[in-house]
PyMOL Python script that loads the backbone (N, CA, C, O; Angstrom):
from pymol import cmd

cmd.read_pdbstr("""\
ATOM      1  N   MET A   1       0.860  -1.169   0.000  1.00  0.00           N
ATOM      2  CA  MET A   1       0.000   0.000   0.000  1.00  0.00           C
ATOM      3  C   MET A   1       0.906   1.232   0.000  1.00  0.00           C
ATOM      4  O   MET A   1       1.775   1.373   0.860  1.00  0.00           O
ATOM      5  N   GLY A   2       0.699   2.103  -0.954  1.00  0.00           N
ATOM      6  CA  GLY A   2       1.510   3.302  -1.060  1.00  0.00           C
ATOM      7  C   GLY A   2       1.019   4.401  -0.136  1.00  0.00           C
ATOM      8  O   GLY A   2      -0.043   4.291   0.477  1.00  0.00           O
ATOM      9  N   LEU A   3       1.800   5.454  -0.048  1.00  0.00           N
ATOM     10  CA  LEU A   3       1.469   6.574   0.822  1.00  0.00           C
ATOM     11  C   LEU A   3       0.185   7.267   0.394  1.00  0.00           C
ATOM     12  O   LEU A   3      -0.628   7.643   1.238  1.00  0.00           O
ATOM     13  N   LEU A   4      -0.007   7.443  -0.927  1.00  0.00           N
ATOM     14  CA  LEU A   4      -1.220   8.104  -1.404  1.00  0.00           C
ATOM     15  C   LEU A   4      -2.465   7.302  -1.074  1.00  0.00           C
ATOM     16  O   LEU A   4      -3.476   7.875  -0.668  1.00  0.00           O
ATOM     17  N   SER A   5      -2.412   6.008  -1.238  1.00  0.00           N
ATOM     18  CA  SER A   5      -3.588   5.202  -0.920  1.00  0.00           C
ATOM     19  C   SER A   5      -3.838   5.191   0.583  1.00  0.00           C
ATOM     20  O   SER A   5      -4.990   5.118   1.011  1.00  0.00           O
ATOM     21  N   LEU A   6      -2.783   5.262   1.391  1.00  0.00           N
ATOM     22  CA  LEU A   6      -2.957   5.324   2.831  1.00  0.00           C
ATOM     23  C   LEU A   6      -3.651   6.628   3.226  1.00  0.00           C
ATOM     24  O   LEU A   6      -4.566   6.623   4.050  1.00  0.00           O
ATOM     25  N   VAL A   7      -3.216   7.741   2.638  1.00  0.00           N
ATOM     26  CA  VAL A   7      -3.841   9.035   2.925  1.00  0.00           C
ATOM     27  C   VAL A   7      -5.284   9.023   2.478  1.00  0.00           C
ATOM     28  O   VAL A   7      -6.150   9.554   3.173  1.00  0.00           O
ATOM     29  N   TYR A   8      -5.563   8.421   1.322  1.00  0.00           N
ATOM     30  CA  TYR A   8      -6.920   8.368   0.798  1.00  0.00           C
ATOM     31  C   TYR A   8      -7.831   7.578   1.736  1.00  0.00           C
ATOM     32  O   TYR A   8      -8.998   7.936   1.897  1.00  0.00           O
ATOM     33  N   CYS A   9      -7.334   6.537   2.343  1.00  0.00           N
ATOM     34  CA  CYS A   9      -8.146   5.673   3.204  1.00  0.00           C
ATOM     35  C   CYS A   9      -8.451   6.297   4.560  1.00  0.00           C
ATOM     36  O   CYS A   9      -9.410   5.909   5.227  1.00  0.00           O
ATOM     37  N   LEU A  10      -7.640   7.253   4.961  1.00  0.00           N
ATOM     38  CA  LEU A  10      -7.843   7.853   6.275  1.00  0.00           C
ATOM     39  C   LEU A  10      -8.959   8.883   6.227  1.00  0.00           C
ATOM     40  O   LEU A  10      -8.774   9.984   5.710  1.00  0.00           O
ATOM     41  N   THR A  11     -10.086   8.535   6.751  1.00  0.00           N
ATOM     42  CA  THR A  11     -11.168   9.496   6.881  1.00  0.00           C
ATOM     43  C   THR A  11     -10.926  10.294   8.159  1.00  0.00           C
ATOM     44  O   THR A  11      -9.976  10.031   8.896  1.00  0.00           O
ATOM     45  N   GLU A  12     -11.782  11.255   8.407  1.00  0.00           N
ATOM     46  CA  GLU A  12     -11.613  12.062   9.615  1.00  0.00           C
ATOM     47  C   GLU A  12     -11.632  11.182  10.859  1.00  0.00           C
ATOM     48  O   GLU A  12     -10.831  11.373  11.775  1.00  0.00           O
ATOM     49  N   HIS A  13     -12.528  10.240  10.888  1.00  0.00           N
ATOM     50  CA  HIS A  13     -12.624   9.339  12.035  1.00  0.00           C
ATOM     51  C   HIS A  13     -11.345   8.511  12.171  1.00  0.00           C
ATOM     52  O   HIS A  13     -10.816   8.345  13.270  1.00  0.00           O
ATOM     53  N   ASN A  14     -10.871   8.009  11.071  1.00  0.00           N
ATOM     54  CA  ASN A  14      -9.655   7.199  11.102  1.00  0.00           C
ATOM     55  C   ASN A  14      -8.445   8.040  11.492  1.00  0.00           C
ATOM     56  O   ASN A  14      -7.541   7.547  12.166  1.00  0.00           O
ATOM     57  N   VAL A  15      -8.421   9.297  11.078  1.00  0.00           N
ATOM     58  CA  VAL A  15      -7.314  10.172  11.446  1.00  0.00           C
ATOM     59  C   VAL A  15      -7.284  10.353  12.954  1.00  0.00           C
ATOM     60  O   VAL A  15      -6.220  10.279  13.570  1.00  0.00           O
ATOM     61  N   VAL A  16      -8.447  10.588  13.552  1.00  0.00           N
ATOM     62  CA  VAL A  16      -8.522  10.757  15.006  1.00  0.00           C
ATOM     63  C   VAL A  16      -8.037   9.484  15.699  1.00  0.00           C
ATOM     64  O   VAL A  16      -7.241   9.550  16.636  1.00  0.00           O
ATOM     65  N   LYS A  17      -8.503   8.356  15.251  1.00  0.00           N
ATOM     66  CA  LYS A  17      -8.071   7.083  15.840  1.00  0.00           C
ATOM     67  C   LYS A  17      -6.575   6.877  15.653  1.00  0.00           C
ATOM     68  O   LYS A  17      -5.892   6.407  16.563  1.00  0.00           O
ATOM     69  N   PHE A  18      -6.062   7.225  14.478  1.00  0.00           N
ATOM     70  CA  PHE A  18      -4.648   7.070  14.178  1.00  0.00           C
ATOM     71  C   PHE A  18      -3.791   7.954  15.103  1.00  0.00           C
ATOM     72  O   PHE A  18      -2.787   7.502  15.654  1.00  0.00           O
ATOM     73  N   VAL A  19      -4.205   9.215  15.260  1.00  0.00           N
ATOM     74  CA  VAL A  19      -3.456  10.144  16.112  1.00  0.00           C
ATOM     75  C   VAL A  19      -3.482   9.674  17.560  1.00  0.00           C
ATOM     76  O   VAL A  19      -2.467   9.735  18.253  1.00  0.00           O
ATOM     77  N   LYS A  20      -4.632   9.208  18.017  1.00  0.00           N
ATOM     78  CA  LYS A  20      -4.734   8.716  19.393  1.00  0.00           C
ATOM     79  C   LYS A  20      -3.834   7.500  19.602  1.00  0.00           C
ATOM     80  O   LYS A  20      -3.225   7.358  20.663  1.00  0.00           O
ATOM     81  N   LYS A  21      -3.744   6.621  18.601  1.00  0.00           N
ATOM     82  CA  LYS A  21      -2.878   5.455  18.708  1.00  0.00           C
ATOM     83  C   LYS A  21      -1.413   5.858  18.729  1.00  0.00           C
ATOM     84  O   LYS A  21      -0.633   5.344  19.531  1.00  0.00           O
ATOM     85  N   VAL A  22      -1.041   6.774  17.851  1.00  0.00           N
ATOM     86  CA  VAL A  22       0.364   7.160  17.735  1.00  0.00           C
ATOM     87  C   VAL A  22       0.828   7.941  18.961  1.00  0.00           C
ATOM     88  O   VAL A  22       1.884   7.651  19.523  1.00  0.00           O
ATOM     89  N   PHE A  23       0.043   8.925  19.369  1.00  0.00           N
ATOM     90  CA  PHE A  23       0.477   9.803  20.451  1.00  0.00           C
ATOM     91  C   PHE A  23      -0.076   9.405  21.812  1.00  0.00           C
ATOM     92  O   PHE A  23       0.460   9.824  22.838  1.00  0.00           O
ATOM     93  N   GLY A  24      -1.091   8.640  21.842  1.00  0.00           N
ATOM     94  CA  GLY A  24      -1.708   8.256  23.101  1.00  0.00           C
ATOM     95  C   GLY A  24      -2.747   9.276  23.519  1.00  0.00           C
ATOM     96  O   GLY A  24      -2.503  10.482  23.490  1.00  0.00           O
ATOM     97  N   GLU A  25      -3.903   8.778  23.904  1.00  0.00           N
ATOM     98  CA  GLU A  25      -5.019   9.664  24.234  1.00  0.00           C
ATOM     99  C   GLU A  25      -4.707  10.558  25.439  1.00  0.00           C
ATOM    100  O   GLU A  25      -5.089  11.727  25.457  1.00  0.00           O
ATOM    101  N   LYS A  26      -4.017  10.013  26.441  1.00  0.00           N
ATOM    102  CA  LYS A  26      -3.699  10.795  27.630  1.00  0.00           C
ATOM    103  C   LYS A  26      -2.738  11.932  27.297  1.00  0.00           C
ATOM    104  O   LYS A  26      -2.873  13.031  27.834  1.00  0.00           O
ATOM    105  N   GLU A  27      -1.784  11.684  26.429  1.00  0.00           N
ATOM    106  CA  GLU A  27      -0.822  12.722  26.047  1.00  0.00           C
ATOM    107  C   GLU A  27      -1.514  13.846  25.288  1.00  0.00           C
ATOM    108  O   GLU A  27      -1.202  15.020  25.485  1.00  0.00           O
ATOM    109  N   ILE A  28      -2.452  13.485  24.423  1.00  0.00           N
ATOM    110  CA  ILE A  28      -3.199  14.501  23.671  1.00  0.00           C
ATOM    111  C   ILE A  28      -4.038  15.338  24.628  1.00  0.00           C
ATOM    112  O   ILE A  28      -4.070  16.563  24.510  1.00  0.00           O
ATOM    113  N   GLU A  29      -4.717  14.692  25.573  1.00  0.00           N
ATOM    114  CA  GLU A  29      -5.546  15.408  26.543  1.00  0.00           C
ATOM    115  C   GLU A  29      -4.683  16.346  27.392  1.00  0.00           C
ATOM    116  O   GLU A  29      -5.071  17.487  27.641  1.00  0.00           O
ATOM    117  N   ALA A  30      -3.529  15.874  27.831  1.00  0.00           N
ATOM    118  CA  ALA A  30      -2.625  16.707  28.630  1.00  0.00           C
ATOM    119  C   ALA A  30      -2.128  17.901  27.816  1.00  0.00           C
ATOM    120  O   ALA A  30      -2.015  19.010  28.337  1.00  0.00           O
ATOM    121  N   THR A  31      -1.837  17.670  26.553  1.00  0.00           N
ATOM    122  CA  THR A  31      -1.377  18.757  25.687  1.00  0.00           C
ATOM    123  C   THR A  31      -2.478  19.784  25.477  1.00  0.00           C
ATOM    124  O   THR A  31      -2.208  20.985  25.497  1.00  0.00           O
ATOM    125  N   LEU A  32      -3.707  19.339  25.278  1.00  0.00           N
ATOM    126  CA  LEU A  32      -4.831  20.263  25.117  1.00  0.00           C
ATOM    127  C   LEU A  32      -5.071  21.066  26.388  1.00  0.00           C
ATOM    128  O   LEU A  32      -5.364  22.259  26.316  1.00  0.00           O
ATOM    129  N   GLN A  33      -4.951  20.432  27.545  1.00  0.00           N
ATOM    130  CA  GLN A  33      -5.121  21.150  28.808  1.00  0.00           C
ATOM    131  C   GLN A  33      -4.016  22.194  28.989  1.00  0.00           C
ATOM    132  O   GLN A  33      -4.271  23.302  29.459  1.00  0.00           O
ATOM    133  N   ARG A  34      -2.804  21.834  28.618  1.00  0.00           N
ATOM    134  CA  ARG A  34      -1.689  22.795  28.719  1.00  0.00           C
ATOM    135  C   ARG A  34      -1.919  23.976  27.774  1.00  0.00           C
ATOM    136  O   ARG A  34      -1.695  25.128  28.146  1.00  0.00           O
ATOM    137  N   LEU A  35      -2.364  23.686  26.564  1.00  0.00           N
ATOM    138  CA  LEU A  35      -2.659  24.749  25.601  1.00  0.00           C
ATOM    139  C   LEU A  35      -3.762  25.657  26.129  1.00  0.00           C
ATOM    140  O   LEU A  35      -3.695  26.874  25.955  1.00  0.00           O
ATOM    141  N   ASP A  36      -4.767  25.086  26.766  1.00  0.00           N
ATOM    142  CA  ASP A  36      -5.855  25.875  27.341  1.00  0.00           C
ATOM    143  C   ASP A  36      -5.328  26.791  28.453  1.00  0.00           C
ATOM    144  O   ASP A  36      -5.694  27.964  28.517  1.00  0.00           O
ATOM    145  N   ARG A  37      -4.469  26.252  29.328  1.00  0.00           N
ATOM    146  CA  ARG A  37      -3.878  27.078  30.400  1.00  0.00           C
ATOM    147  C   ARG A  37      -3.041  28.210  29.810  1.00  0.00           C
ATOM    148  O   ARG A  37      -3.119  29.349  30.272  1.00  0.00           O
ATOM    149  N   LEU A  38      -2.245  27.901  28.796  1.00  0.00           N
ATOM    150  CA  LEU A  38      -1.419  28.933  28.171  1.00  0.00           C
ATOM    151  C   LEU A  38      -2.280  30.014  27.527  1.00  0.00           C
ATOM    152  O   LEU A  38      -1.952  31.199  27.595  1.00  0.00           O
ATOM    153  N   THR A  39      -3.376  29.606  26.904  1.00  0.00           N
ATOM    154  CA  THR A  39      -4.287  30.565  26.283  1.00  0.00           C
ATOM    155  C   THR A  39      -4.917  31.470  27.334  1.00  0.00           C
ATOM    156  O   THR A  39      -5.024  32.679  27.131  1.00  0.00           O
ATOM    157  N   GLN A  40      -5.331  30.891  28.451  1.00  0.00           N
ATOM    158  CA  GLN A  40      -5.908  31.683  29.543  1.00  0.00           C
ATOM    159  C   GLN A  40      -4.874  32.634  30.132  1.00  0.00           C
ATOM    160  O   GLN A  40      -5.187  33.788  30.422  1.00  0.00           O
ATOM    161  N   ASP A  41      -3.646  32.157  30.311  1.00  0.00           N
ATOM    162  CA  ASP A  41      -2.575  33.031  30.821  1.00  0.00           C
ATOM    163  C   ASP A  41      -2.321  34.190  29.872  1.00  0.00           C
ATOM    164  O   ASP A  41      -2.137  35.325  30.312  1.00  0.00           O
ATOM    165  N   GLU A  42      -2.311  33.914  28.580  1.00  0.00           N
ATOM    166  CA  GLU A  42      -2.097  34.967  27.580  1.00  0.00           C
ATOM    167  C   GLU A  42      -3.229  35.990  27.627  1.00  0.00           C
ATOM    168  O   GLU A  42      -2.987  37.191  27.504  1.00  0.00           O
ATOM    169  N   ALA A  43      -4.454  35.524  27.803  1.00  0.00           N
ATOM    170  CA  ALA A  43      -5.599  36.434  27.879  1.00  0.00           C
ATOM    171  C   ALA A  43      -5.492  37.322  29.124  1.00  0.00           C
ATOM    172  O   ALA A  43      -5.770  38.519  29.055  1.00  0.00           O
ATOM    173  N   ARG A  44      -5.090  36.740  30.264  1.00  0.00           N
ATOM    174  CA  ARG A  44      -4.921  37.539  31.483  1.00  0.00           C
ATOM    175  C   ARG A  44      -3.797  38.559  31.326  1.00  0.00           C
ATOM    176  O   ARG A  44      -3.923  39.699  31.773  1.00  0.00           O
ATOM    177  N   THR A  45      -2.711  38.154  30.699  1.00  0.00           N
ATOM    178  CA  THR A  45      -1.589  39.067  30.488  1.00  0.00           C
ATOM    179  C   THR A  45      -2.007  40.219  29.581  1.00  0.00           C
ATOM    180  O   THR A  45      -1.667  41.373  29.843  1.00  0.00           O
ATOM    181  N   THR A  46      -2.738  39.911  28.519  1.00  0.00           N
ATOM    182  CA  THR A  46      -3.212  40.943  27.605  1.00  0.00           C
ATOM    183  C   THR A  46      -4.148  41.913  28.318  1.00  0.00           C
ATOM    184  O   THR A  46      -4.058  43.125  28.119  1.00  0.00           O
ATOM    185  N   ALA A  47      -5.042  41.385  29.144  1.00  0.00           N
ATOM    186  CA  ALA A  47      -5.969  42.242  29.890  1.00  0.00           C
ATOM    187  C   ALA A  47      -5.209  43.143  30.855  1.00  0.00           C
ATOM    188  O   ALA A  47      -5.537  44.321  30.989  1.00  0.00           O
ATOM    189  N   ALA A  48      -4.192  42.598  31.532  1.00  0.00           N
ATOM    190  CA  ALA A  48      -3.411  43.399  32.476  1.00  0.00           C
ATOM    191  C   ALA A  48      -2.655  44.511  31.753  1.00  0.00           C
ATOM    192  O   ALA A  48      -2.615  45.644  32.231  1.00  0.00           O
ATOM    193  N   GLU A  49      -2.058  44.196  30.611  1.00  0.00           N
ATOM    194  CA  GLU A  49      -1.333  45.205  29.836  1.00  0.00           C
ATOM    195  C   GLU A  49      -2.280  46.294  29.333  1.00  0.00           C
ATOM    196  O   GLU A  49      -1.931  47.474  29.344  1.00  0.00           O
ATOM    197  N   THR A  50      -3.459  45.906  28.900  1.00  0.00           N
ATOM    198  CA  THR A  50      -4.452  46.875  28.426  1.00  0.00           C
ATOM    199  C   THR A  50      -4.878  47.793  29.568  1.00  0.00           C
ATOM    200  O   THR A  50      -4.982  49.006  29.389  1.00  0.00           O
ATOM    201  N   LEU A  51      -5.122  47.215  30.732  1.00  0.00           N
ATOM    202  CA  LEU A  51      -5.507  47.996  31.898  1.00  0.00           C
ATOM    203  C   LEU A  51      -4.397  48.971  32.292  1.00  0.00           C
ATOM    204  O   LEU A  51      -4.672  50.104  32.687  1.00  0.00           O
ATOM    205  N   LYS A  52      -3.161  48.533  32.184  1.00  0.00           N
ATOM    206  CA  LYS A  52      -2.016  49.387  32.494  1.00  0.00           C
ATOM    207  C   LYS A  52      -1.961  50.598  31.557  1.00  0.00           C
ATOM    208  O   LYS A  52      -1.715  51.719  32.001  1.00  0.00           O
ATOM    209  N   VAL A  53      -2.190  50.368  30.266  1.00  0.00           N
ATOM    210  CA  VAL A  53      -2.173  51.455  29.284  1.00  0.00           C
ATOM    211  C   VAL A  53      -3.322  52.422  29.540  1.00  0.00           C
ATOM    212  O   VAL A  53      -3.128  53.637  29.504  1.00  0.00           O
ATOM    213  N   VAL A  54      -4.512  51.896  29.797  1.00  0.00           N
ATOM    214  CA  VAL A  54      -5.678  52.749  30.056  1.00  0.00           C
ATOM    215  C   VAL A  54      -5.447  53.586  31.311  1.00  0.00           C
ATOM    216  O   VAL A  54      -5.758  54.777  31.332  1.00  0.00           O
ATOM    217  N   HIS A  55      -4.909  52.971  32.346  1.00  0.00           N
ATOM    218  CA  HIS A  55      -4.629  53.699  33.587  1.00  0.00           C
ATOM    219  C   HIS A  55      -3.644  54.841  33.323  1.00  0.00           C
ATOM    220  O   HIS A  55      -3.824  55.951  33.824  1.00  0.00           O
ATOM    221  N   SER A  56      -2.625  54.568  32.550  1.00  0.00           N
ATOM    222  CA  SER A  56      -1.638  55.597  32.215  1.00  0.00           C
ATOM    223  C   SER A  56      -2.287  56.753  31.442  1.00  0.00           C
ATOM    224  O   SER A  56      -1.987  57.920  31.694  1.00  0.00           O
ATOM    225  N   LEU A  57      -3.168  56.420  30.510  1.00  0.00           N
ATOM    226  CA  LEU A  57      -3.861  57.458  29.741  1.00  0.00           C
ATOM    227  C   LEU A  57      -4.759  58.311  30.636  1.00  0.00           C
ATOM    228  O   LEU A  57      -4.808  59.532  30.491  1.00  0.00           O
ATOM    229  N   VAL A  58      -5.464  57.669  31.553  1.00  0.00           N
ATOM    230  CA  VAL A  58      -6.342  58.404  32.466  1.00  0.00           C
ATOM    231  C   VAL A  58      -5.517  59.322  33.359  1.00  0.00           C
ATOM    232  O   VAL A  58      -5.905  60.466  33.594  1.00  0.00           O
ATOM    233  N   GLN A  59      -4.385  58.836  33.857  1.00  0.00           N
ATOM    234  CA  GLN A  59      -3.518  59.667  34.688  1.00  0.00           C
ATOM    235  C   GLN A  59      -3.027  60.878  33.907  1.00  0.00           C
ATOM    236  O   GLN A  59      -2.987  61.988  34.438  1.00  0.00           O
ATOM    237  N   GLY A  60      -2.657  60.670  32.657  1.00  0.00           N
ATOM    238  CA  GLY A  60      -2.206  61.778  31.820  1.00  0.00           C
ATOM    239  C   GLY A  60      -3.311  62.795  31.599  1.00  0.00           C
ATOM    240  O   GLY A  60      -3.067  64.001  31.634  1.00  0.00           O
ATOM    241  N   MET A  61      -4.517  62.317  31.371  1.00  0.00           N
ATOM    242  CA  MET A  61      -5.648  63.225  31.182  1.00  0.00           C
ATOM    243  C   MET A  61      -5.914  64.023  32.455  1.00  0.00           C
ATOM    244  O   MET A  61      -6.214  65.215  32.395  1.00  0.00           O
ATOM    245  N   ARG A  62      -5.803  63.365  33.598  1.00  0.00           N
ATOM    246  CA  ARG A  62      -6.015  64.065  34.870  1.00  0.00           C
ATOM    247  C   ARG A  62      -4.994  65.185  35.046  1.00  0.00           C
ATOM    248  O   ARG A  62      -5.337  66.287  35.475  1.00  0.00           O
ATOM    249  N   GLU A  63      -3.745  64.898  34.715  1.00  0.00           N
ATOM    250  CA  GLU A  63      -2.702  65.909  34.853  1.00  0.00           C
ATOM    251  C   GLU A  63      -2.986  67.101  33.944  1.00  0.00           C
ATOM    252  O   GLU A  63      -2.825  68.251  34.353  1.00  0.00           O
ATOM    253  N   VAL A  64      -3.405  66.825  32.718  1.00  0.00           N
ATOM    254  CA  VAL A  64      -3.716  67.904  31.778  1.00  0.00           C
ATOM    255  C   VAL A  64      -4.909  68.701  32.280  1.00  0.00           C
ATOM    256  O   VAL A  64      -4.894  69.931  32.256  1.00  0.00           O
ATOM    257  N   MET A  65      -5.942  68.001  32.734  1.00  0.00           N
ATOM    258  CA  MET A  65      -7.139  68.692  33.205  1.00  0.00           C
ATOM    259  C   MET A  65      -6.840  69.507  34.465  1.00  0.00           C
ATOM    260  O   MET A  65      -7.355  70.615  34.619  1.00  0.00           O
ATOM    261  N   ASP A  66      -6.026  68.979  35.352  1.00  0.00           N
ATOM    262  CA  ASP A  66      -5.642  69.732  36.556  1.00  0.00           C
ATOM    263  C   ASP A  66      -4.863  70.976  36.162  1.00  0.00           C
ATOM    264  O   ASP A  66      -5.056  72.032  36.763  1.00  0.00           O
ATOM    265  N   GLY A  67      -4.008  70.883  35.191  1.00  0.00           N
ATOM    266  CA  GLY A  67      -3.252  72.033  34.705  1.00  0.00           C
ATOM    267  C   GLY A  67      -4.156  73.083  34.109  1.00  0.00           C
ATOM    268  O   GLY A  67      -3.929  74.275  34.317  1.00  0.00           O
ATOM    269  N   GLU A  68      -5.177  72.680  33.374  1.00  0.00           N
ATOM    270  CA  GLU A  68      -6.131  73.623  32.785  1.00  0.00           C
ATOM    271  C   GLU A  68      -6.940  74.316  33.874  1.00  0.00           C
ATOM    272  O   GLU A  68      -7.248  75.502  33.759  1.00  0.00           O
ATOM    273  N   GLN A  69      -7.284  73.585  34.925  1.00  0.00           N
ATOM    274  CA  GLN A  69      -8.042  74.188  36.016  1.00  0.00           C
ATOM    275  C   GLN A  69      -7.195  75.229  36.737  1.00  0.00           C
ATOM    276  O   GLN A  69      -7.706  76.273  37.142  1.00  0.00           O
ATOM    277  N   LEU A  70      -5.922  74.957  36.897  1.00  0.00           N
ATOM    278  CA  LEU A  70      -5.041  75.933  37.534  1.00  0.00           C
ATOM    279  C   LEU A  70      -4.961  77.204  36.697  1.00  0.00           C
ATOM    280  O   LEU A  70      -4.962  78.309  37.238  1.00  0.00           O
ATOM    281  N   CYS A  71      -4.890  77.047  35.375  1.00  0.00           N
ATOM    282  CA  CYS A  71      -4.780  78.200  34.492  1.00  0.00           C
ATOM    283  C   CYS A  71      -6.082  79.002  34.438  1.00  0.00           C
ATOM    284  O   CYS A  71      -6.061  80.209  34.196  1.00  0.00           O
ATOM    285  N   SER A  72      -7.199  78.338  34.660  1.00  0.00           N
ATOM    286  CA  SER A  72      -8.469  79.048  34.584  1.00  0.00           C
ATOM    287  C   SER A  72      -8.713  79.909  35.825  1.00  0.00           C
ATOM    288  O   SER A  72      -9.537  80.823  35.788  1.00  0.00           O
ATOM    289  N   THR A  73      -8.016  79.631  36.908  1.00  0.00           N
ATOM    290  CA  THR A  73      -8.146  80.466  38.110  1.00  0.00           C
ATOM    291  C   THR A  73      -7.038  81.512  38.060  1.00  0.00           C
ATOM    292  O   THR A  73      -5.965  81.326  38.635  1.00  0.00           O
ATOM    293  N   ARG A  74      -7.298  82.557  37.402  1.00  0.00           N
ATOM    294  CA  ARG A  74      -6.289  83.601  37.203  1.00  0.00           C
ATOM    295  C   ARG A  74      -6.267  84.613  38.350  1.00  0.00           C
ATOM    296  O   ARG A  74      -5.667  85.680  38.225  1.00  0.00           O
ATOM    297  N   ASN A  75      -6.909  84.285  39.450  1.00  0.00           N
ATOM    298  CA  ASN A  75      -6.940  85.198  40.585  1.00  0.00           C
ATOM    299  C   ASN A  75      -5.579  85.307  41.257  1.00  0.00           C
ATOM    300  O   ASN A  75      -5.240  86.343  41.830  1.00  0.00           O
ATOM    301  N   SER A  76      -4.815  84.247  41.184  1.00  0.00           N
ATOM    302  CA  SER A  76      -3.529  84.249  41.860  1.00  0.00           C
ATOM    303  C   SER A  76      -2.425  84.660  40.891  1.00  0.00           C
ATOM    304  O   SER A  76      -2.279  84.037  39.839  1.00  0.00           O
ATOM    305  N   PRO A  77      -1.650  85.681  41.209  1.00  0.00           N
ATOM    306  CA  PRO A  77      -0.572  86.106  40.313  1.00  0.00           C
ATOM    307  C   PRO A  77       0.595  85.137  40.302  1.00  0.00           C
ATOM    308  O   PRO A  77       1.439  85.214  39.408  1.00  0.00           O
ATOM    309  N   SER A  78       0.674  84.223  41.269  1.00  0.00           N
ATOM    310  CA  SER A  78       1.802  83.289  41.306  1.00  0.00           C
ATOM    311  C   SER A  78       1.625  82.129  40.336  1.00  0.00           C
ATOM    312  O   SER A  78       2.574  81.385  40.088  1.00  0.00           O
ATOM    313  N   VAL A  79       0.439  81.964  39.791  1.00  0.00           N
ATOM    314  CA  VAL A  79       0.186  80.868  38.859  1.00  0.00           C
ATOM    315  C   VAL A  79       0.533  81.322  37.456  1.00  0.00           C
ATOM    316  O   VAL A  79      -0.015  82.301  36.950  1.00  0.00           O
ATOM    317  N   GLU A  80       1.457  80.594  36.831  1.00  0.00           N
ATOM    318  CA  GLU A  80       1.833  80.919  35.476  1.00  0.00           C
ATOM    319  C   GLU A  80       1.258  79.859  34.548  1.00  0.00           C
ATOM    320  O   GLU A  80       1.447  78.662  34.768  1.00  0.00           O
ATOM    321  N   CYS A  81       0.568  80.294  33.527  1.00  0.00           N
ATOM    322  CA  CYS A  81      -0.016  79.370  32.571  1.00  0.00           C
ATOM    323  C   CYS A  81       0.902  79.287  31.358  1.00  0.00           C
ATOM    324  O   CYS A  81       1.388  80.300  30.854  1.00  0.00           O
ATOM    325  N   PRO A  82       1.126  78.073  30.907  1.00  0.00           N
ATOM    326  CA  PRO A  82       1.970  77.940  29.716  1.00  0.00           C
ATOM    327  C   PRO A  82       1.242  78.488  28.493  1.00  0.00           C
ATOM    328  O   PRO A  82       0.029  78.332  28.353  1.00  0.00           O
ATOM    329  N   SER A  83       1.989  79.121  27.626  1.00  0.00           N
ATOM    330  CA  SER A  83       1.383  79.613  26.383  1.00  0.00           C
ATOM    331  C   SER A  83       1.682  78.623  25.272  1.00  0.00           C
ATOM    332  O   SER A  83       2.822  78.190  25.103  1.00  0.00           O
ATOM    333  N   PHE A  84       0.673  78.275  24.533  1.00  0.00           N
ATOM    334  CA  PHE A  84       0.828  77.266  23.477  1.00  0.00           C
ATOM    335  C   PHE A  84       0.875  77.927  22.136  1.00  0.00           C
ATOM    336  O   PHE A  84       1.002  77.248  21.117  1.00  0.00           O
TER     337      PHE A  84
END
""", "prot")
cmd.dss("prot")
cmd.show_as("cartoon", "prot")
cmd.util.cbc("prot")
cmd.orient("prot")
């Protein structure tokens, strides 16, 4: 039996059975569980990085807004407003 005829004979069901025989069902299950954990870890890391960026942007906006509020109170001569 040649390689092409072997590939032709392998249906989806046979492929699954073949892979389970070659690699072992427990090894495949363990690999899938590890992949799932890695995917979840990646999602948590991405969420944390996104939150970090958003927090930084909000802090920057607060600083700008606080600076504008200081400039709008022109009652005090000691406050210098930057000219743009």
